C-alpha positions in Angstrom: 109.6 86.9 72.7 106.8 86.8 70.3 106.4 83.1 71.0 105.7 84.0 74.7 102.4 85.7 73.7 103.8 89.1 73.0 103.2 91.0 69.8 105.6 93.1 67.9 103.8 96.2 69.1 104.1 95.1 72.8 107.8 94.5 72.4 108.3 97.8 70.6 106.6 99.6 73.6 109.2 98.3 76.1 111.8 100.9 77.0 115.6 100.2 77.0 115.8 99.5 80.8 113.0 97.0 80.9 114.4 95.2 77.8 117.9 95.1 79.4 116.4 93.6 82.6 114.5 90.9 80.6 117.7 90.1 78.6 119.7 89.8 81.8 117.1 87.5 83.4 117.1 85.3 80.3 120.9 85.2 80.2 121.1 84.4 83.9 118.5 81.6 83.5 116.2 83.2 86.0 113.2 83.3 83.6 111.9 79.7 83.4 113.9 78.6 86.4 111.8 80.4 89.0 110.6 77.2 90.8 114.0 75.5 90.5 115.7 78.5 92.3 113.0 78.6 94.9 113.1 74.9 95.7 116.9 74.7 95.8 116.9 77.8 98.0 114.4 76.2 100.4 116.5 73.0 100.5 119.7 74.8 101.2 118.0 76.9 103.9 116.8 73.8 105.6 120.1 72.1 105.4 122.0 75.1 106.7 119.6 75.5 109.6 119.9 71.8 110.4 123.7 72.1 110.5 124.1 75.5 112.2 125.1 75.7 115.9 122.2 76.0 118.3 123.2 79.6 119.3 123.7 80.8 115.7 121.3 83.0 113.9 118.9 80.9 111.7 119.2 81.3 107.9 116.3 82.7 106.0 115.3 82.1 102.4 116.0 85.7 101.6 119.5 85.4 103.0 120.3 82.3 101.0 118.8 83.5 97.7 120.2 87.0 98.0 119.1 89.3 95.1 117.1 86.5 93.5 114.7 86.7 96.4 113.2 90.0 95.1 112.9 88.5 91.7 110.9 85.5 93.0 109.0 87.5 95.7 108.6 91.1 94.5 108.4 93.6 97.3 104.9 94.5 98.4 103.5 98.0 97.8 102.5 100.1 100.8 98.8 99.2 100.2 99.6 95.5 100.0 101.6 95.7 103.2 98.7 97.3 105.0 96.3 94.7 103.7 98.7 91.9 104.7 99.0 93.4 108.2 95.2 93.6 108.5 94.8 90.0 107.4 97.4 88.7 109.8 95.9 90.6 112.7 92.4 89.3 111.9 93.8 85.7 111.7 95.5 86.2 115.1 92.3 87.6 116.6 90.1 84.8 115.3 92.1 82.3 117.3 90.9 83.9 120.6 88.2 82.1 122.4 84.8 83.7 121.9 86.0 85.9 119.1 83.1 87.6 117.3 83.8 89.4 114.0 80.6 91.3 114.2 82.1 93.5 116.9 84.5 94.9 114.3 82.1 95.6 111.4 81.8 99.3 110.5 78.7 100.7 109.2 
């Protein structure tokens, strides 16, 4: 791991659980194959949704990737979820005719 920019001190500071997770990711090929897993998952999701019956539930990337989805897209913290909700609401509201952001400024 030293060749990845780590020093012997930073490696020594890792606890057993984190080191085991890193070793598992290397062994499973997840580290370094991040984009490959994402692209293949997206392709499979698209093909499955194309082939599914019209009344069937659509497939999602999270359903196709399973546990690898949390590795590729780490779950958001509570603060990040609130920020994302605010940004999505603002984006939705800006599409309304005559929207004026100045109405919502606090101060």
